[in-house]
MIBAKE-672654 format. One record per residue: x, y, z of N, C-alpha, C in turn; residue in three letters; residue number from 0. Coordinates in steps of 0.2 Angstrom, whole numbers, plus 2048, in hexadecimal, padded with zeros to 3 digits. Atoms other than C-alpha are relative to their C-alpha. Example, Ala and Ser with C-alpha at 12.3 -4.5 7.8 and 13.67 -1.06 7.14 Angstrom:
2
 nc1 nc2 nc3 cac1 cac2 cac3 cc1 cc2 cc3 residu num
 804 7FA 800  83E  7EA  827 804 806 800    Ala   0
 7FC 7FA 7FF  844  7FB  824 7FC 805 803    Ser   1
//
This chain:
245
 nc1 nc2 nc3 cac1 cac2 cac3 cc1 cc2 cc3 residu num
 801 7FC 802  1DB  329  466 7F9 7FF 7FB    Met   0
 804 801 804  1D1  323  458 7FA 7FF 803    Gln   1
 805 803 7FC  1C6  31C  466 7FA 805 802    Gln   2
 804 7FA 7FE  1C2  32D  46C 7FC 802 7FB    Thr   3
 803 7FB 805  1BE  335  45D 7F9 7FA 7FD    Phe   4
 804 804 802  1B2  324  459 7FA 802 805    Leu   5
 805 7FF 7FB  1A9  328  468 7FC 807 801    Ser   6
 805 7FA 801  1A7  339  467 7FB 802 7FB    Leu   7
 804 7FF 805  1A0  337  455 7F8 7FD 804    Lys   8
 808 802 7FD  191  32B  45D 7FF 804 803    Ile   9
 805 7FB 7FD  18E  338  468 7FD 804 7FD    Ile  10
 803 7FB 803  18D  345  45D 7FC 7FF 7FA    Thr  11
 805 801 806  184  33B  450 7F6 800 805    Asp  12
 806 800 7FB  176  339  460 7FD 807 801    Lys  13
 803 7F8 7FE  174  34E  462 7F9 800 7F8    Leu  14
 805 7FC 807  165  356  456 806 805 7FE    Thr  15
 7FE 7FA 802  169  363  44C 801 806 803    Leu  16
 800 7F9 7FA  165  372  459 805 7FE 804    Thr  17
 7FA 801 7FB  171  368  465 807 801 7FD    Gln  18
 7FD 7FF 803  17D  367  458 803 807 7FE    Lys  19
 800 7F8 800  17D  37A  454 802 802 807    Gln  20
 7FE 7FE 7F9  17D  37D  466 807 7FE 803    Phe  21
 7FA 800 7FF  18D  376  468 807 803 7FC    Val  22
 7F9 7FB 804  196  37B  45A 800 807 800    Ala  23
 801 7F9 7FD  191  38D  460 804 803 804    Glu  24
 7FC 800 7F8  198  38A  470 808 7FE 7FE    Val  25
 7F8 801 802  1AA  383  46A 802 805 7FB    Ile  26
 7FD 7FD 803  1AB  38D  45C 800 809 802    Gly  27
 800 7F9 7F9  1A9  39E  468 805 7FD 803    Thr  28
 7F9 800 7FE  1B5  396  474 806 801 7FB    Phe  29
 7F8 7FF 804  1C4  394  467 800 808 7FD    Ile  30
 801 7F9 802  1C0  3A5  461 803 805 805    Ile  31
 800 7FB 7FA  1BF  3AF  471 807 7FD 803    Val  32
 7FA 801 7FD  1CE  3A5  47A 807 804 7FB    Val  33
 7F9 7FC 803  1DA  3AB  46A 7FF 806 7FE    Leu  34
 801 7F6 800  1D3  3BC  468 800 801 807    Ala  35
 7FE 7FD 7FB  1D4  3C0  47A 805 7FC 802    Thr  36
 7F9 802 7FC  1E2  3B5  47E 804 802 7FC    Gly  37
 7FA 7FC 804  1ED  3BE  470 801 806 805    Ala  38
 7FE 7F9 7FD  1EA  3CF  479 804 7FD 808    Val  39
 7FB 803 7F9  1EF  3C6  48C 807 7FF 7FF    Val  40
 7F9 802 802  1FD  3C0  483 804 804 800    Val  41
 7FC 7F9 800  203  3D0  47C 801 803 808    Asp  42
 801 7FC 7FC  200  3D7  48C 806 7FD 806    Ala  43
 7FB 802 7FD  20D  3CB  494 806 803 7FE    Lys  44
 7FA 7FE 802  21A  3D0  488 800 809 7FF    Phe  45
 7FF 7F9 802  217  3E2  48B 7FF 802 7FA    Asn  46
 800 7FE 806  210  3E5  47C 803 800 7F9    Gly  47
 7FC 802 806  21E  3DE  46F 7FC 7FF 7FB    Arg  48
 803 805 807  213  3D3  465 7FC 804 7FB    Leu  49
 804 7F6 803  209  3E3  461 7F7 7FC 7FB    Gly  50
 808 803 802  1F8  3E3  456 7FF 7FA 7FB    Ile  51
 7FF 804 804  1FE  3D8  448 7FE 7F8 805    Pro  52
 802 806 7FC  1FD  3C9  456 7FB 801 801    Phe  53
 806 801 7FD  1EE  3CE  45D 7FA 7FF 7F9    Ile  54
 806 801 805  1E5  3CF  44C 800 7F8 7FE    Ala  55
 7FC 804 801  1EF  3BF  447 7FA 7FB 801    Phe  56
 804 805 7FC  1E6  3B4  454 7FA 7FE 7FE    Leu  57
 808 803 803  1D4  3B6  451 7FF 7FF 7FA    Pro  58
 800 803 805  1D7  3B5  440 801 7F9 7FE    Phe  59
 7FD 807 7FE  1DD  3A3  442 7FA 7FC 804    Val  60
 804 803 7FC  1CF  39F  44E 7FC 800 7FD    Gly  61
 805 800 805  1C1  3A6  442 7FF 7FB 7FC    Val  62
 7FF 805 807  1C8  39B  434 7FE 7FB 802    Ala  63
 800 807 800  1CA  38C  43D 7F9 7FD 801    Ile  64
 809 800 7FF  1B8  38E  445 7FC 800 7FC    Ser  65
 803 7FE 806  1B0  392  434 7FF 7F8 7FE    Val  66
 800 806 803  1B8  382  42D 7FE 7FA 805    Tyr  67
 802 804 7FE  1B4  377  43A 7F7 7FF 801    Leu  68
 809 7FE 7FF  19F  37E  43C 7FC 803 7FE    Phe  69
 805 7FE 805  199  386  42E 7FB 7FC 800    Ala  70
 807 803 805  190  378  428 7FC 7FB 806    Lys  71
 803 802 7F9  18B  374  43A 7FA 805 803    Val  72
 804 7FC 7FB  184  385  440 801 807 7FD    Ser  73
 800 7FA 805  188  391  432 807 804 803    Met  74
 7FB 7FE 7FD  197  395  43D 7FD 80A 802    Ala  75
 802 7F8 800  18E  3A7  445 809 801 806    His  76
 7F9 7FE 7F9  19B  3A7  458 7FD 808 800    Phe  77
 801 7F8 800  194  3B8  458 7FA 804 7FF    Asn  78
 807 7FD 7FF  182  3BE  45F 7FE 805 7FB    Pro  79
 803 7FA 807  182  3CE  452 801 7FC 7F9    Ala  80
 802 802 807  186  3C2  444 7F9 7FB 800    Val  81
 807 804 801  177  3B6  449 7FA 806 801    Thr  82
 805 7FA 802  16C  3C7  44C 800 800 7F7    Leu  83
 800 7FE 807  171  3CA  439 7FC 7FB 7FC    Gly  84
 805 805 806  16B  3B9  432 7FA 7FE 804    Phe  85
 806 7FF 7FF  15B  3BB  43C 7FC 804 7FC    Leu  86
 802 7FB 804  158  3C9  432 801 7FE 7FA    Ile  87
 7FF 801 806  15D  3C3  423 7FC 7F8 7FF    Thr  88
 804 806 801  151  3B3  427 803 7F9 7FE    Arg  89
 7FC 807 800  15F  3A6  429 7FF 7FD 805    His  90
 802 802 7F9  15A  3A2  43A 7FA 803 805    Ile  91
 806 7FE 7FD  14A  3A2  444 800 803 805    Thr  92
 801 7FD 7FA  146  3AB  455 803 7FC 805    Lys  93
 7FE 804 7FC  14A  39C  45E 806 7FD 7FF    Leu  94
 7F9 802 800  159  397  457 803 806 802    Gln  95
 7FB 7FC 7FE  15F  3A9  45B 800 7FF 807    Leu  96
 800 801 7FA  15B  3A5  46C 807 7FB 804    Val  97
 7FB 806 7FD  166  395  46D 807 801 7FE    Tyr  98
 7F8 7FE 805  175  39D  461 802 805 805    Tyr  99
 7FD 7FA 7FA  176  3AC  46E 801 7FD 808    Phe 100
 7FF 802 7FA  176  3A1  47D 807 7FD 7FF    Thr 101
 7F9 801 802  184  396  474 806 802 800    Ala 102
 7FB 7FD 802  18E  3A3  470 802 803 806    Glu 103
 7FE 7FE 7FB  18E  3AB  480 803 7FC 806    Ile 104
 7FE 806 7FD  190  39B  489 80A 7FE 7FE    Leu 105
 7F7 800 806  1A2  398  47B 801 804 804    Gly 106
 7FC 7FB 7FE  1A8  3A9  481 801 7FF 807    Ala 107
 7FE 7FF 7FA  1A7  3A7  494 805 7FB 801    Leu 108
 7FB 806 7FF  1B0  396  494 806 802 7FC    Leu 109
 7FA 7FF 804  1BB  39D  488 805 806 804    Gly 110
 7FF 7FB 7FB  1BF  3AE  494 802 7FB 807    Ser 111
 7FF 805 7F9  1C0  3A0  4A3 807 7FC 7FE    Leu 112
 7FB 805 802  1CC  396  499 807 806 801    Phe 113
 7FA 7F9 801  1D8  3A7  495 800 802 808    Val 114
 7FE 7FF 7F9  1D8  3AA  4A8 802 7FB 801    Leu 115
 7FD 807 7FB  1DC  399  4AE 806 800 7FD    Leu 116
 7FA 805 802  1E8  394  4A1 806 807 7FC    Ile 117
 7FA 7F9 804  1F0  3A7  498 801 802 804    Ile 118
 7FD 7FB 7FA  1EE  3B3  4A7 7FB 804 7FE    Gly 119
 805 7F9 800  1E3  3C3  4A9 803 806 7FE    Ser 120
 7FF 7FB 803  1ED  3D0  4A2 7FB 803 7FD    Glu 121
 804 7FF 805  1E5  3DD  498 7F9 7FF 802    Ala 122
 808 801 7FF  1D3  3DA  4A2 7FE 7FA 7FB    Ser 123
 803 806 803  1D4  3C9  499 7FF 7FF 7FA    Leu 124
 801 800 806  1D4  3D0  488 7FA 804 7FE    Gly 125
 807 7FC 802  1C5  3DC  489 803 805 7FC    Ala 126
 800 7FC 805  1C2  3E6  47B 800 808 804    Asn 127
 7FF 7FC 7FE  1C7  3F8  47F 800 806 7FA    Ser 128
 800 7FB 804  1C3  408  474 806 805 802    Pro 129
 7FB 7FB 7FE  1CF  416  471 7FD 807 800    Asn 130
 803 7FB 7FE  1C7  426  479 802 807 7FE    Tyr 131
 7FE 7FA 804  1D3  431  470 7FB 804 7FC    Val 132
 804 7FE 802  1C8  430  465 7F8 802 801    Tyr 133
 806 7FD 7FE  1B6  438  464 7FA 7F9 7FF    Pro 134
 803 808 801  1A8  42A  468 7FC 800 7FC    Leu 135
 804 801 808  19E  42E  457 805 7FA 7FD    Pro 136
 7FB 802 806  1AE  428  44E 800 7F9 804    Thr 137
 800 805 7FC  1B0  419  45C 7FC 7FC 7FD    Ile 138
 807 803 804  19F  412  459 7FE 801 7F9    Phe 139
 800 802 807  1A0  415  447 807 7FA 7FD    Gly 140
 7FA 802 804  1B0  40E  443 7FD 7F7 803    Ile 141
 801 807 7FD  1A8  3FD  450 7FA 7FD 7FA    Glu 142
 805 803 807  19A  3FD  444 801 7FE 7F9    Thr 143
 7FC 802 807  1A3  3FD  435 805 7FA 7FF    Leu 144
 7FB 807 7FC  1AE  3EF  43C 7FB 7FB 7FD    Ala 145
 806 805 800  19F  3E4  43F 7FB 7FF 7F9    Ser 146
 804 7FE 806  195  3EA  42E 804 7FB 7FB    Gly 147
 7FB 804 803  1A5  3E3  425 801 7F9 800    Leu 148
 801 808 7FE  1A5  3D3  42E 7FA 7FC 7FF    Leu 149
 805 801 803  193  3D0  42B 7FE 7FF 7F7    Met 150
 800 803 807  195  3D4  418 804 7FB 7FF    Ala 151
 7FA 806 801  1A4  3C8  416 7FC 7FC 802    Val 152
 808 806 800  197  3BA  41E 7FD 7FF 7FB    Ile 153
 806 801 807  18A  3BD  412 804 7FE 7FC    Val 154
 7FE 801 806  194  3BD  405 802 7F9 7FF    Thr 155
 7FE 808 7FF  19C  3AB  40B 7F9 7FD 7FE    Val 156
 807 804 7FD  18B  3A6  410 7FC 800 7F7    Val 157
 803 800 808  183  3AB  3FB 804 7FE 7FB    Tyr 158
 7FC 801 808  192  3A5  3F1 800 7F8 803    Thr 159
 800 808 800  191  393  3FC 808 800 803    Lys 160
 7F9 801 7FD  1A2  395  405 807 803 7FD    Gly 161
 7F9 7FB 804  1AE  3A0  3F9 803 7F9 7FC    Leu 162
 7FE 805 804  1B1  38E  3F0 807 7FF 806    Arg 163
 7F9 802 7FD  1BB  389  400 804 806 806    Gly 164
 7FC 7F8 7FE  1C2  39B  405 7FC 803 807    Tyr 165
 805 7FC 7FD  1B3  39F  410 803 801 808    Gly 166
 7FC 801 7FA  1BD  39B  421 806 806 800    Gly 167
 7F9 7FA 7FE  1CE  3A5  41E 7FC 808 7FF    Leu 168
 802 7FA 803  1C2  3B4  416 7FD 802 807    Val 169
 804 7FC 7FB  1B6  3B7  425 806 800 806    Ile 170
 7FA 7FD 7FB  1C5  3B4  431 806 806 7FB    Gly 171
 7FA 7FC 803  1D1  3C0  425 7FE 805 801    Gly 172
 801 7F9 800  1C4  3CE  427 7FF 802 808    Ile 173
 7FF 801 7FA  1C4  3CB  43A 807 801 802    Val 174
 7F8 7FD 7FE  1D7  3CD  43B 801 806 7FD    Gly 175
 7FD 7F8 802  1D8  3DC  42F 7FB 804 803    Leu 176
 806 7FD 7FC  1C8  3E4  438 805 803 805    Asp 177
 7FE 801 7FB  1D2  3E1  448 808 806 7FE    Ile 178
 7FA 7FE 801  1E3  3E6  43F 801 80A 7FF    Leu 179
 801 7F7 803  1DE  3F9  437 7FB 802 807    Phe 180
 805 7FD 7FE  1CF  3FC  443 7FF 800 808    Leu 181
 800 802 7F9  1D3  3F4  455 801 807 804    Ala 182
 7FE 7FC 7FB  1DD  405  45A 7FA 805 801    Phe 183
 805 7FB 7FF  1CD  40F  458 7FB 7FF 806    Ile 184
 805 804 7FF  1BF  403  45D 802 7FB 805    Ser 185
 7FD 805 7FC  1C8  3F5  466 7FC 7F9 7FA    Gly 186
 801 806 805  1C0  3EB  456 7FE 7FA 802    Ala 187
 801 807 7FD  1B6  3DE  460 7FA 7FB 7FA    Ser 188
 804 804 804  1A8  3DA  453 7FB 7FC 801    Met 189
 803 804 7FC  1A1  3CF  45F 7FF 800 806    Asn 190
 803 801 7F9  196  3D0  46E 803 7FC 806    Pro 191
 7FE 806 7F9  19A  3C0  474 809 801 803    Ala 192
 7FA 800 801  1AD  3C3  472 802 806 804    Arg 193
 7FF 7F8 7FB  1AC  3D5  47D 7FD 7FE 806    Ser 194
 804 801 7F9  19F  3CE  48A 805 7FB 803    Phe 195
 7FE 806 7FD  1A9  3BF  490 806 803 804    Ala 196
 7F9 7FE 7FB  1BA  3C8  496 7FD 806 804    Pro 197
 802 7FB 7FD  1B0  3D7  499 7FC 7FF 808    Ala 198
 805 804 7FA  1A5  3CC  4A8 804 7FC 804    Val 199
 7FD 805 7FD  1B2  3C1  4AC 806 804 804    Val 200
 7FC 7FC 7FB  1BE  3CF  4B1 7FE 806 804    Ser 201
 803 7F9 7FD  1B2  3DB  4B7 800 807 7FD    Gly 202
 7FF 7F9 804  1B6  3E8  4AB 7FB 802 7FD    Ile 203
 806 7FF 802  1A5  3EE  4A5 800 806 7FB    Leu 204
 801 7F7 803  1A8  400  49E 7FD 800 7FA    Thr 205
 7FF 7FF 809  1AB  3FE  48B 7F9 7FA 7FD    Asn 206
 803 806 804  19E  3EF  48A 7F9 802 7FC    Leu 207
 806 7FB 804  18F  3FC  484 802 7FF 7FB    Trp 208
 7FF 7FD 806  197  3FF  476 802 7F9 7FA    Leu 209
 7FD 806 804  19C  3EC  46E 7F9 7FD 802    Tyr 210
 808 803 800  189  3EA  473 7FA 803 7FC    Trp 211
 805 7FB 805  183  3F6  467 801 800 7FA    Ser 212
 7FB 800 807  18F  3FB  45A 7FF 7FA 7FD    Ala 213
 800 807 805  190  3E8  455 7F9 7FE 7FD    Thr 214
 806 804 803  17E  3E4  453 7FD 806 7FC    Phe 215
 804 7FB 802  17A  3F6  44B 804 7FE 7F8    Val 216
 7FD 800 806  189  3F2  43C 7FC 7F8 7FE    Gly 217
 804 808 804  182  3DD  43A 7F9 802 7FF    Thr 218
 806 801 801  171  3E3  43A 7FF 805 7FB    Ser 219
 803 7FB 807  171  3F3  42D 803 7FA 7FB    Val 220
 7FD 807 807  17D  3E5  421 7FA 7FA 800    Val 221
 805 806 800  16F  3D8  425 7FA 802 7FB    Ala 222
 805 7FE 803  161  3E3  420 800 802 7F9    Leu 223
 800 7FE 808  168  3E9  40F 802 7F9 7FD    Leu 224
 7FF 806 803  16C  3D7  40B 7F9 7FE 7FF    Val 225
 807 805 801  159  3D1  40E 7FD 806 7FC    Arg 226
 803 7FB 804  152  3E1  405 805 800 7FA    Lys 227
 7FC 801 808  15E  3DD  3F7 7FE 7F8 7FC    Lys 228
 802 806 801  159  3CA  3F7 7F9 7FF 7FF    Phe 229
 807 801 802  146  3CE  3F8 7FF 804 7FB    Asn 230
 7FE 7FE 808  14B  3D9  3E8 800 7FA 7FB    Ala 231
 7FE 804 806  151  3CD  3DF 7FA 7F8 802    Trp 232
 806 804 7FF  144  3C0  3E5 7F8 803 7FC    Gln 233
 808 7FD 804  135  3CB  3DE 802 800 7FA    Asp 234
 7FF 7FE 805  13E  3CF  3CF 802 7F9 7FC    Asp 235
 801 808 802  140  3BB  3CC 7FA 7FE 7FE    Arg 236
 808 803 800  12E  3B7  3D0 7FE 806 7F9    Ala 237
 802 7FA 802  12B  3C7  3C5 802 7FC 7F8    Leu 238
 7FE 802 806  135  3BF  3B5 7FE 7FA 7FE    Lys 239
 802 806 800  12D  3AD  3B8 7FA 801 7FF    Gln 240
 80A 800 802  11A  3B4  3B8 800 803 7FA    Glu 241
 801 7FE 808  11F  3BD  3A6 801 7FB 7FA    Ser 242
 7FD 806 805  127  3AE  39F 7FA 7FA 801    Ala 243
 806 805 805  115  3A4  3A0 7FD 801 7FC    Arg 244
//
C-alpha cells in the first residue's frame, strides 16, 4: 500500500498544474455524482423509505470530501455553473473554463456509468426531476435560488480563505440543505454536470434544459454582484491610497 501511494505521488509530481487541476475536477465531480445520484437510486431500491434526508446527506458528504481533497489544487469547482461564476469574478481564464468544463462533464459521465454498473438503474440513474405541480416560473426561480445560494457560499469561503478549515463542511452543507428544503419543487440540482450525466446515460433528457439554464443564471447573478462589489472596493482602496500621498 505504501509503495502504491509512493508511485502515485511520483506520477502526480510530474503533472503540470493544468493537468493536476483537470484530474482533480474529474475525480471530485465523479465522487459527487456517484453519491448524489447513487443516493436517489438506492432510495428507489427501497421504495422511497430512506427519503429526502438520505438523498440530501450523501451529496453533502460527497461535496465536503471533494472540497477537502482538491480545494488547494483546483479551487474545487466540480460544477460548470460554479466555473462560469469564477470566470465572471475573474478567478479563472477562458482557457481554464474550457478544460474545467471538460473535466467536470467527463467526471460526471464516469460517475453515472459507475452508478449504472455498480448500484443500479432505478429512478433514471438519479436524474433530477422538477415537480410540475408548481408553476414553471416557480420551479425555475427555486433552481436559480438554490444555485445562487451555493455560489454565494463558495465565494464566501474563497474570500475568507477556507472559513478556518470549515469550508468543505459549509459548502457541502448548503448543497445538502438546498436539496433537503428545495428539491421537492425544482429537484435542486445546482450542478449542470450532475444533471447532464444521468440524463444522457439513461436517455431521459426531458428536464435537462432547466438544469442547464437556471443553474447558470443563479451562479452568474451572484458572481456579477461579487465582481461589482470587489471592483468598487478596489476603486475605494485606490482612492484612499491616492489621497494619502
